Structure formats: C-alpha cells, structure tokens
C-alpha positions in Angstrom: 0.0 0.0 0.0 1.6 3.3 -1.1 1.6 6.3 1.2 -1.1 7.9 -0.9 -3.3 4.8 -1.0 -3.2 4.1 2.7 -5.7 6.7 3.9 -8.1 5.7 1.2 -7.9 2.0 2.0 -8.1 2.5 5.8 -11.0 4.9 5.3 -13.2 1.9 4.4 -12.7 0.6 8.0 -12.0 3.7 10.1 -13.9 7.0 10.3 -12.8 10.6 10.4 -9.5 12.2 9.3 -6.7 9.7 8.9 -3.0 10.6 8.8 -0.7 7.7 8.0 2.9 8.3 9.3 4.5 5.0 8.1 3.8 1.4 7.3 5.9 -1.5 8.7 6.5 -4.2 6.1 5.3 -7.8 6.7 7.9 -9.8 8.8 8.8 -13.4 9.1 8.6 -14.0 12.8 8.2 -11.8 15.9 7.8 -11.9 19.7 4.4 -13.2 21.0 1.5 -10.9 21.7 1.3 -10.2 25.5 -2.5 -10.2 25.3 -3.5 -13.5 27.0 -7.1 -14.6 27.1 -6.3 -17.5 29.5 -4.7 -15.1 32.0 -7.8 -12.8 31.6 -10.0 -15.8 32.4 -8.0 -16.9 35.4 -8.2 -13.4 36.7 -11.9 -13.5 36.0 -12.3 -16.6 38.2 -10.7 -14.6 41.1 -13.5 -12.0 40.7 -16.3 -14.6 40.3 -15.1 -16.3 43.5 -14.5 -13.1 45.4 -17.7 -11.2 44.6 -20.3 -13.3 46.4 -20.7 -13.0 50.1 -20.8 -16.4 51.8 -22.2 -14.9 55.0 -25.3 -13.8 53.0 -25.9 -17.1 51.3 -23.6 -16.1 48.5 -25.6 -13.0 47.6 -23.7 -11.3 44.8 -22.6 -7.7 44.9 -23.8 -5.1 42.4 -23.0 -1.7 44.1 -19.3 -1.7 43.7 -17.1 1.4 43.7 -13.4 0.4 44.0 -12.1 3.9 44.9 -14.5 4.1 47.9 -14.2 2.9 51.4 -16.1 0.6 51.7 -16.0 -0.6 48.1 -19.4 -2.2 48.5 -22.1 0.4 49.4 -25.7 -0.2 48.1 -26.9 3.4 47.6 -29.7 3.2 45.0 -31.7 0.6 46.9 -30.6 0.2 50.5 -30.4 -3.1 52.3 -33.9 -4.5 53.1 -35.7 -7.7 53.9 -35.0 -9.1 50.4 -31.3 -8.6 50.3 -28.3 -6.6 51.4 -27.8 -5.4 47.8 -31.3 -5.8 46.3 -30.3 -4.7 42.8 -28.1 -7.7 42.5 -31.0 -10.2 42.9 -32.0 -12.0 39.7 -29.5 -10.1 37.6 -25.9 -9.8 38.8 -26.0 -13.4 40.1 -27.7 -14.7 36.9 -25.0 -13.1 34.7 -22.2 -14.4 36.9 -23.5 -18.0 36.9 -22.9 -18.3 33.2 -19.3 -17.4 33.4 -17.9 -19.7 36.0 -18.0 -22.7 33.6 -16.8 -20.6 30.7 -13.8 -19.3 32.6 -13.0 -22.7 33.9 -13.0 -24.1 30.4 -10.6 -21.4 29.3 -8.3 -21.9 32.3 -8.4 -25.7 32.1 -10.2 -26.3 35.4 -12.6 -29.2 35.4 -14.4 -29.0 38.7 -16.9 -26.4 40.0 -15.8 -24.8 43.3 -18.2 -24.4 46.3 -18.8 -20.7 45.3 -19.9 -21.6 41.8 -22.2 -24.3 43.1 -23.7 -21.9 45.6 -24.4 -19.2 43.0 -25.9 -21.8 40.7 -28.2 -23.0 43.5 -29.2 -19.4 44.2 -30.0 -18.7 40.6 -32.0 -21.9 40.0 -33.7 -21.3 43.4 -35.6 -18.4 41.8 -37.6 -20.9 39.7 -41.0 -22.0 41.0 -43.1 -24.9 40.0 -44.8 -22.8 37.3 -41.5 -22.5 35.4 -41.0 -18.8 36.1 -38.3 -17.1 38.1 -40.0 -15.0 40.8 -37.8 -12.3 42.1 -38.0 -9.1 44.1 -37.7 -6.7 41.1 -35.4 -3.9 42.3 -32.9 -5.0 39.7 -35.5 -4.1 37.1 -36.9 -0.9 38.5 -34.0 0.5 40.5 -36.1 1.3 43.5 -37.4 -0.6 46.6 -40.2 -2.9 45.7 -42.5 -5.1 47.8 -43.1 -8.7 47.1 -42.1 -10.9 44.2 -42.8 -10.7 40.4 -42.1 -12.8 37.4 -38.9 -11.6 35.8 -38.6 -12.7 32.2 -35.0 -11.5 32.2 -34.1 -13.8 35.1 -36.2 -16.7 33.8 -34.5 -16.5 30.3 -31.1 -16.5 31.9 -32.0 -19.5 34.0 -33.0 -21.2 30.7 -29.5 -20.7 29.5 -28.1 -22.1 32.8 -30.2 -25.3 32.5 -29.3 -25.7 28.9 -25.6 -25.6 29.7 -26.0 -28.1 32.5 -27.6 -30.5 30.1 -25.0 -29.8 27.3 -21.9 -30.1 29.4 -23.0 -32.6 32.1 -25.6 -34.6 30.3 -28.1 -34.0 33.1 -31.5 -35.2 31.6 -33.4 -33.6 34.6 -31.9 -30.2 33.6 -33.2 -30.7 30.1 -36.7 -31.5 31.4 -36.6 -28.5 33.7 -35.4 -26.3 30.8 -38.4 -27.4 28.8 -40.7 -26.3 31.6 -39.0 -22.9 31.8 -39.4 -22.5 28.0 -43.1 -23.4 28.2 -43.6 -20.7 30.9 -41.9 -18.1 28.8 -44.1 -19.1 25.9 -47.3 -18.8 28.0 -46.5 -15.2 28.8 -45.9 -14.2 25.2 -48.2 -11.4 23.9 -49.3 -12.3 20.4 -49.8 -10.0 17.4 -50.9 -12.5 14.7 -47.8 -14.8 14.1 -45.6 -12.3 15.9 -45.1 -11.9 19.7 -43.7 -9.5 22.2 -43.1 -8.7 25.9 -43.1 -5.3 27.5 -39.3 -5.0 27.5 -37.8 -6.3 30.7 -40.7 -5.1 32.9 -41.6 -7.5 35.8 -45.0 -9.1 35.5 -47.6 -10.1 38.1 -51.4 -10.6 38.1 -51.7 -9.7 34.5 -49.8 -6.4 34.8 -46.4 -5.2 33.7 -44.6 -3.1 36.3 -43.7 0.0 34.2 -42.2 2.0 37.1 -39.0 4.1 37.6 -36.2 2.4 35.4 -38.9 0.4 33.7 -40.7 3.4 32.5 -38.0 3.2 29.9 -36.7 -0.3 30.2 -40.2 -1.8 29.9 -40.5 0.0 26.5 -37.1 -1.3 25.3 -36.4 -4.7 23.9 -36.8 -7.9 26.0 -33.9 -10.3 26.4 -35.5 -13.4 25.0 -34.3 -14.3 21.4 -30.8 -15.4 22.4 -31.9 -17.6 25.3 -34.5 -19.3 23.1 -31.9 -20.0 20.3 -29.4 -21.2 22.9 -32.0 -23.6 24.4 -33.3 -24.6 21.0 -29.9 -25.6 19.8 -28.6 -27.0 23.0 -31.6 -29.1 23.9 -32.7 -29.9 20.3 -36.1 -28.2 20.7 -37.4 -26.8 17.4 -40.4 -25.2 19.1 -37.9 -22.8 20.8 -36.6 -21.7 17.5 -40.2 -21.1 16.3 -40.8 -18.9 19.3 -37.5 -17.1 18.7 -38.6 -16.4 15.1 -42.0 -15.0 16.4 -40.2 -12.6 18.8 -37.8 -11.6 16.0 -40.7 -10.9 13.7 -42.2 -8.8 16.4 -39.0 -6.8 16.7 -38.9 -6.2 13.0 -42.6 -5.3 12.7 -42.7 -3.1 15.8 -45.3 -5.3 17.5 -44.4 -4.1 21.0 -46.3 -0.9 21.9 -45.2 2.4 23.2 -41.5 2.1 22.4 -41.2 5.6 20.9 -37.7 6.4 19.7 -36.3 3.4 21.5 -37.6 1.3 18.7 -34.9 0.5 16.2 -35.5 2.2 12.8 -35.6 -0.6 10.3 -33.9 1.4 7.6 -31.1 3.2 9.5 -30.8 1.1 12.6 -31.1 4.2 14.7 -32.5 4.3 18.2 -32.3 6.2 21.5 -32.1 5.1 25.1 -30.2 2.5 27.1 -27.8 0.8 24.7 -27.3 -2.5 26.5 -31.0 -3.4 26.4 -30.9 -2.9 22.7 -27.7 -4.8 22.0 -28.7 -7.6 24.4 -31.8 -8.1 22.3 -30.1 -7.7 18.9 -27.5 -10.3 19.8 -30.0 -13.1 19.5 -31.4 -11.8 16.2 -27.9 -11.9 14.7 -27.4 -15.5 16.0 -30.8 -16.6 14.7 -30.2 -14.9 11.4 -26.8 -16.7 11.0 -28.3 -20.1 12.1 -31.2 -19.9 9.6 -29.4 -17.8 6.9 -32.2 -15.2 7.1 -31.0 -12.1 5.4 -33.8 -9.9 6.9 -32.8 -10.8 10.4 -29.1 -10.2 9.6 -29.7 -6.9 7.9 -31.8 -5.6 10.8 -29.2 -6.6 13.3 -26.3 -5.3 11.2 -27.9 -1.8 10.8 -28.5 -1.5 14.6 -24.9 -2.7 15.3 -23.4 -0.3 12.8 -25.5 2.6 14.3 -24.1 1.7 17.7 -20.5 1.6 16.4 -21.1 5.0 14.7 -22.2 6.5 18.1 -19.0 5.1 19.7 -15.5 4.6 18.3 -13.6 2.2 16.1 -11.5 0.7 18.9 -14.4 -0.9 20.8 -15.7 2.0 23.0 -19.5 2.1 22.8 -21.8 4.5 24.7 -24.0 3.6 27.7 -26.9 5.7 26.5 -27.8 7.4 23.2 -27.7 10.3 23.7 -25.8 10.7 27.0 -24.6 13.5 29.3 -20.9 12.4 29.5 -18.6 10.1 27.5 -19.0 6.8 29.3 -19.0 3.3 27.9 -20.7 0.3 29.6 -18.9 -3.1 29.6 -22.3 -4.8 29.3 -22.5 -3.2 25.8 -18.9 -4.2 25.1 -19.8 -7.8 25.8 -22.9 -7.6 23.6 -21.0 -6.0 20.7 -18.4 -8.8 20.7 -21.2 -11.4 20.7 -22.9 -9.5 17.9 -19.7 -9.2 16.0 -19.1 -12.9 16.2 -22.4 -13.7 14.5 -22.2 -10.9 12.0 -18.7 -12.1 11.0 -20.2 -15.5 10.3 -23.5 -14.4 8.8 -22.6 -11.2 7.0 -18.9 -10.5 6.5 -15.6 -11.8 7.9 -14.5 -8.2 8.3 -16.5 -8.1 11.6 -13.8 -10.2 13.1 -11.7 -7.1 13.0 -14.3 -5.3 15.2 -14.1 -8.2 17.6 -10.4 -8.1 17.9 -10.1 -4.3 18.2 -12.8 -4.3 21.0 -11.0 -7.1 22.9 -7.6 -5.6 22.5 -8.3 -2.0 23.2 -11.4 -1.7 25.5 -11.9 -5.0 27.1 -8.4 -5.9 28.1 -7.7 -2.4 29.3 -10.9 -2.3 31.4 -10.1 -5.4 33.4 -9.6 -4.3 37.0 -6.3 -4.9 38.8 -4.6 -3.1 41.7 -2.1 -1.4 39.4 0.6 0.8 40.9 -1.2 3.8 39.5 -4.5 2.7 41.1 -2.9 2.0 44.5 -1.1 5.4 44.5 -4.3 7.2 43.7 -6.2 5.2 46.3 -3.7 6.0 49.0 -3.6 9.6 48.1 -7.3 10.2 48.2 -7.6 8.4 51.5 -4.5 9.9 53.1 -6.7 11.3 55.9 -7.7 7.8 57.0 -5.7 5.6 59.3 -3.1 3.6 57.4 -4.4 0.2 58.7 -7.9 1.0 57.4 -6.5 1.9 53.9 -4.5 -1.3 53.7 -7.4 -3.4 54.8 -9.5 -1.8 52.1 -6.9 -2.6 49.5 -6.8 -6.3 50.7 -10.6 -6.4 50.2 -10.2 -5.1 46.7 -8.0 -8.1 45.8 -11.2 -10.1 45.8 -12.4 -8.0 42.9 -9.3 -8.2 40.7 -10.2 -9.7 37.3 -13.6 -7.9 37.2 -14.1 -4.9 34.9 -14.3 -1.2 35.3 -17.9 -0.7 34.1 -17.9 2.8 32.7 -14.6 4.1 31.5 -14.4 7.2 29.3 -12.1 7.2 26.2 -8.9 7.1 28.2 -9.6 6.9 32.0 -11.0 4.4 34.4 -12.2 7.5 36.4 -15.3 8.8 34.7 -17.1 10.2 37.8 -14.4 12.5 39.3 -16.6 14.9 41.2 -19.8 13.0 42.1 -19.3 14.3 44.9 -15.6 13.5 45.3 -13.0 10.8 44.6 -13.2 8.1 47.2 -16.7 8.7 48.4 -18.6 5.4 49.0 -21.1 4.4 46.4 -21.3 2.9 42.9 -21.4 6.2 41.1 -19.9 8.4 43.8 -16.3 7.1 44.3 -15.0 7.9 40.8 -14.9 4.4 39.2 -18.2 2.8 38.4 -18.0 -1.0 38.7 -21.6 -2.1 38.9 -21.9 -5.8 39.2 -23.7 -6.5 36.0 -20.7 -5.5 33.9 -17.8 -7.8 35.0 -19.6 -11.1 34.0 -20.5 -9.5 30.6 -16.9 -8.6 30.1 -16.0 -12.2 30.9 -18.6 -13.3 28.3 -16.6 -11.3 25.8 -13.4 -13.1 26.8 -15.3 -16.4 26.3 -16.5 -15.3 22.8 -13.1 -14.3 21.7 -11.5 -17.6 23.0 -14.4 -19.7 21.6 -14.2 -18.3 18.1 -10.6 -17.4 17.6 -10.1 -20.8 15.9 -13.1 -22.4 14.2 -12.9 -26.2 13.4 -15.4 -27.2 10.8 -15.7 -30.7 9.3 -13.6 -30.0 6.3 -11.4 -27.1 7.3 -9.9 -25.1 10.2 -10.3 -21.3 10.2 -8.2 -18.9 12.2 -10.4 -15.9 12.6 -8.6 -13.7 15.0 -5.0 -12.7 15.5 -5.1 -13.8 19.1 -3.1 -16.6 20.7 -5.2 -19.7 21.3 -4.5 -23.3 22.2 -7.2 -25.1 20.3 -7.6 -28.9 19.7 -7.2 -28.3 16.0 -4.3 -25.8 16.1 -1.9 -23.9 18.3 -2.0 -20.2 17.4 0.7 -17.8 18.6 -0.2 -14.2 17.7 2.6 -11.6 17.3 2.6 -8.2 18.8 0.1 -5.9 16.9 3.0 -3.8 15.5 4.5 -6.9 13.9 1.3 -8.0 12.2 1.1 -11.7 12.0 0.8 -15.1 13.7 2.1 -18.6 13.7 -0.1 -21.7 13.5 0.9 -25.2 14.4 -1.7 -27.6 13.1 -2.7 -30.4 15.5 -4.6 -32.3 12.8 -4.2 -32.6 9.1 -6.5 -30.9 6.7 -7.3 -27.6 4.9 -6.5 -24.4 6.9 -7.7 -20.9 6.3 -5.8 -18.1 7.9 -7.4 -14.6 8.1 -5.4 -11.4 7.9 -7.2 -8.1 8.8 -9.6 -6.8 6.2 -7.6 -3.5 6.2 -4.3 -5.1 5.3 -3.2 -4.6 1.8 -3.4 -7.9 0.0 -0.3 -7.6 -2.1 1.7 -7.2 1.1 0.4 -10.4 2.8 3.2 -13.1 3.2 2.7 -16.8 3.8 5.2 -19.5 4.7 5.0 -23.2 5.4 7.9 -24.7 7.4 10.0 -21.6 6.7 9.5 -21.7 2.9 7.6 -18.8 1.3 4.4 -19.8 -0.5 2.2 -18.2 -3.1 -0.8 -16.5 -1.4 -4.1 -17.9 -2.6 -7.4 -16.5 -1.2 -10.4 -18.6 -0.2 -13.3 -18.8 2.3 -16.1 -16.3 2.7 -15.5 -13.2 0.6 -12.1 -14.6 -0.2 -11.0 -13.1 3.1 -8.8 -16.0 4.2 -5.4 -17.2 2.9 -5.6 -20.9 1.9 -3.3 -23.6 3.1 -4.3 -26.8 1.5 -3.3 -30.3 2.5 -1.7 -29.3 5.7 0.1 -31.9 7.8 0.0 -32.2 11.5 2.9 -30.4 13.1 3.7 -28.1 10.2 4.6 -24.5 10.9 2.4 -22.0 9.1 3.2 -18.3 9.3 1.1 -15.4 7.9 2.1 -11.7 8.2 1.0 -8.4 6.7 2.1 -4.7 6.6 1.1 -2.7 9.6 0.1 1.0 9.2 0.8 3.6 11.8 -1.8 6.3 11.7 -3.7 9.0 13.6 -7.5 9.1 13.5 -9.4 12.3 14.5 -13.1 12.7 14.7 -15.9 14.1 16.9 -17.7 11.4 18.9 -21.5 11.7 18.5 -23.0 10.2 21.7 -23.4 13.6 23.4 -25.8 15.9 21.6 -24.4 19.2 20.4 -20.9 18.6 21.9 -18.1 19.5 19.4 -15.1 17.8 20.9 -12.5 16.3 18.6 -10.6 13.3 19.9 -7.5 11.8 18.3 -6.4 8.1 18.4 -2.9 7.0 17.5 -3.0 3.5 16.0 -0.4 0.8 15.2 -2.4 -1.7 13.2 -5.4 -2.8 15.3 -4.1 -1.3 18.5 -4.6 2.2 19.9 -1.4 3.4 21.6 -2.4 6.9 22.6 -5.6 9.0 22.9 -5.7 12.8 22.9 -6.9 14.3 25.2 -5.2 12.0 27.7 -7.0 10.7 30.8 -6.5 12.8 33.9 -6.6 10.2 36.6 -6.0 6.6 35.5 -5.2 6.7 31.8 -5.7 3.5 29.9 -3.5 4.3 26.9 0.1 5.6 26.5 
C-alpha cells in the first residue's frame, strides 16, 4: 500500500480524518503478543469467586465502587428484607453464573468450586413450579419494591443455565426443567398474529407489567429473549424454541411491542435512543438466529443496529451507555454484547466483523479489566491519606477479591469517569470515581469467552483462524505476534485444509505466507475470499502469515453527546490504539 493509497484504503474501515505516518512491512517472525485470554479468564475466576458474600448465602454484589471505602455500598436501593444489595437479585447473580463454567473451560479447570455451586443454587432457586423465576424486582426498577414478580430476564437467563448443565454434564433432569421454563416463557408471550412480544424487561404479576422508575423506559425497550430461546433450542434440540425465537424476532422487525417511541430501532437506518445495553442484548439473539437460519432480513436488521451503535462510539471498541448521553461513558455490558454480535455478523454477513471483535477485545476489554495497578494504588492511598493507614491497607486487601472484574464505565482514556460526584473516594457505585456495577464484570467475561471460543473455528472439512489472538485449540496452536509486527504462527494439530485470516484493512499484495519456513504463493479462499488458503496441511507443520502494519492517527468528533463538538484523536499501530488525545487525567488506559 503506497503512502497515498493508505488513507483511502483505511478509510473503508476507520472513520474521520486519517493521517498515515508510516507502514511496517510484513515480517517473518516476531515476539508473541502479550494479550493473554487465558490469563484474563484466570483473573476473572478470582473475581467470580471473590464477589459473592458467603455470610449472606452467596448473595452477589452489584453496588461496587473500588475507589470508595467501603468498596461495596448499596446506595440506590438500601439493604432491606429481600437482600443486602437488592439490585443484584436475579440479575448480577444470573449473569455471573454463566461465566464460572466458561472461565474454567478457558483456564483448564474441570471442577466447580463451592462458590460456583452456591451461586448456581441461588439462581435456580428463583424458579418456582410454574417454570418462572420469581424475584424481588429492584434490579428491574432501580427502587425498593414489595413482594415478588415474574422476571422474564431472570427466567430467560435460567433457561441458558439449565441448557448448559444439560449440554456439558448430560443431566436429563436439567433438560426437562429447561423445557418447563421454555413453556412458561411461551405462555407469557403477547401475540400479534404470528408475531409476539413482551413489555421489554418489565416485571409481571397478576396480568400487569410493572412499568415504574427504570422500567418506565426499560419496559419500553427490547426484552432479552431471542438469544436464550436460540441457545436452548440448539442445546436441547427443541425446534419449538426456534419457532418462538422467530416469532419474537418478527415482532422486533414489525414493531409489535407498543409504546417504544424512539427506543424502537428504525428498520432502515438502525437508529434508536435510550439504554444501549438493552438494545444490544436483544439484537445479539437476532444476529445469532439470522446466521443459524441464513435469514438475510434478520441479519440486515441486526447489522444496521450494530453499525449505528458503532457510529455512536469509536472504532476501537468503546460504545456509549446511552444514546444520547450526558458524558462520554461506555458500559462493559455493551462491550460484551457487541463482541457477541460481531461474532455472529462475522459468520453471517462479512468476515470483516472479526476485526471489530479483535479491536474491541484488544483496546477496550483488556484495558478495562480491573487490577490493583501501581497507579490505582497510588491514587487510592492519596485520596484516602486522611484515614488511618491500617484502614486503607485493609480496604486494598478487600479489593484483591475484585481483581479480574471490569471497570464498568470508562471514558475514552480513563477508568475514572465520575471525578466529582461528589468526590473521589466517596462510598457508592457512582460516587467514588470508578463505576463497577456488578452487571458488567460477567458480561466482560462473556466477551473473553466469545473471543476464545471463536478465535479458531474447526469445521468438518477445514480449520479457520479468525482472530490474530493466541489460542491453544484442539485443532491448532496459534501464537499471535505483537500488533505492531502484524502476523501469527499456526501449528496444526490435525491434518486438513487451513484458512488463515489477515485483517480486512491489510493490503493484500503485502500479505506473506510461509510453510515450514518456505515462502508460498498467497491464494485467497473462504467467505468473501477473506482467508489465505493452506491446502493439504500436515499435523505439526509451521504456518506463518504476516501483513504490513500501518501507523496512523485518526481524528473525529464522537457523537453520543448531543451538540458537543469535541474532537478526539487516536494513535493506532495496526489494530491497537497506543495513545488518545486528550489524555485521561486520573488513571489513563493508553500511552
């Protein structure tokens, strides 16, 4: 790619003004990439095991603010008869339960620990004989509530839990129970001809949807139902679930759910307003179903909404919490959804979406994982310098239990996105400076799972390497190089046809392939001819693919805050951001 061609080519994949400073030629071998999905998963297990409180029957913690003392301070709904942290009930715990098994599979651990078993018991304990999860609905409304309601969100997440118990453990009783949960969810469906809907995530009781406080909006957003139905339908071989998933999807596309207003996704542009995570959590299942059934209508609808969300964020995997919003803040729940969406769009629409997945993992996800870094500890001690030293050190020891979770709401280049609300170090989820609400860490871990699961794809007749991320897979060992070196090495662990994908933005004439150290002609194959073909590969061969890496600066005005004209610059080396201007003031994430 010549210097004059570079901005034009990169402009197909990156927005704004692009200034290319240089391009590194493709190499032959390079040091390994330090990004380690297995290490991220092991750290995630520390968080998953450290979050629940054994003294409170392993109630999970939502209201986390790691710069505060104490770090756990339920402020929005105070402790009551239903729980110490009522917003966690039926949401934080349900999200966390999914990820224990996923992180163990990545880390190579076979057995569930007592904490995992206790959280699973808690989540399945919400289910009653009618098949529904009955919960105190503060997680849905964000205010104190009396009594118990059906939570379709919690019920649908339990459906996934039961499906995974059956799929991985072969527990026939779990499959029967999953069928009962599915039948309950189907009974509550509101029909519009052949289409169906719920009132968003609103709790239900006695024929009424609770459209109060948060659910004044959330009950008029999309329900989380299509992905659980597809997951159950595939995992338990129940075609009726896929039929219901189609009916909900047709309801999404036709606008069957009433009173959504501008939260409804525009079918032509993909535009919407409101809480992004509830949109992307719903869209995820539509992309999955569209890929599974090769339904172009479903994929086009999901793609447009996905692209609109990207357009309101950045190209490195930062997506807004709300559209529009008051300040630049992401939400790791959205990051997890966008990676799941990207995985299905890459398979159903275009392999170029794998680049979105990698950039999001590399730049936002990995840099949002919470650790007691030197910079964090220095800031923590400084803002609490008026407290006794023993109290500060005890608070830091308590925070070790949360390492491996995720900062929920970073801005472009800072973990601290609430610097004066009211002051750094004040107790409370949104008061201390760093938002770490308990819904987000398990969704960040879901993103780790998705990247690990799909980095290498073993089909019957071929093995595809989709992501330039290191991965020990039964079919191949992939060692990715540092992003600035542009490439990876593959050791096949079985014979067959291998497809190796370089980034879509890489100039094709610069891609280099070698087998056992000998240069080979580059032949393109696979979907959209996006992969380099290695035919008749023998077990134990060494395959290397590399590509030129551009160094460039991208400048544009983010659009998630209405009428704010603030240009932001991102310095890139290939898929990795190395600096952002303006730089974060407190705990910068880049450069």
